[in-house]
Residue, then its C-alpha position, 0 to 999 in steps of 0.5 A: m408106180i401106183k397109188n392107193k387112193k381112197a374112193q369117192g363114194l356115197s355113204m350108206s346114210t347118204i343112200i338111206i335118204a335118197l331111196l326115202a325120198l323116192l320112196v315118198l315121190v311114189v307114194v305123193g305120185m300114186i295120191f295125186s294120180g288116183s291109184l292108191g286106192d286100187w293098189a291099196a287094195k290090191i294089196r289087201g287082196i294078196f293077205t286077205g286072198k280076196v281076188c274081189e268081194g262081192s257085196d254079200g261077201l264070197n271070193g270071188r276073180i276080176s274078170l271083164p263084164n260078160e265073162c265070168e264063167d257059167d258056174e259063175t255069178q257077175y256081181m257089180g257093188f263090191v268093198n272092194k275097188l275093182p279097176e274101171g270096166k272090169v266085174c267081179c266073177v264069183p262062184k255061184 
């Protein structure tokens, strides 16, 4: 005979607390690894439409040094921090 037993499960509040704790751990890890600034710049770029910004305020794209197109200028001075070894190619 099969008996109706309720399964033991995690409550919704336990799951929410675990997810918040995981989020806090990720943010703390990003702070100590130094990648929080890069992440913030990338998210800011998504909402502002700017991938990178030259020192004169023009929008550009992130590229490797000396790989900008002929109609682009390579910028080294930036408003947004770029990953190491990358440059901003801004249209002329």
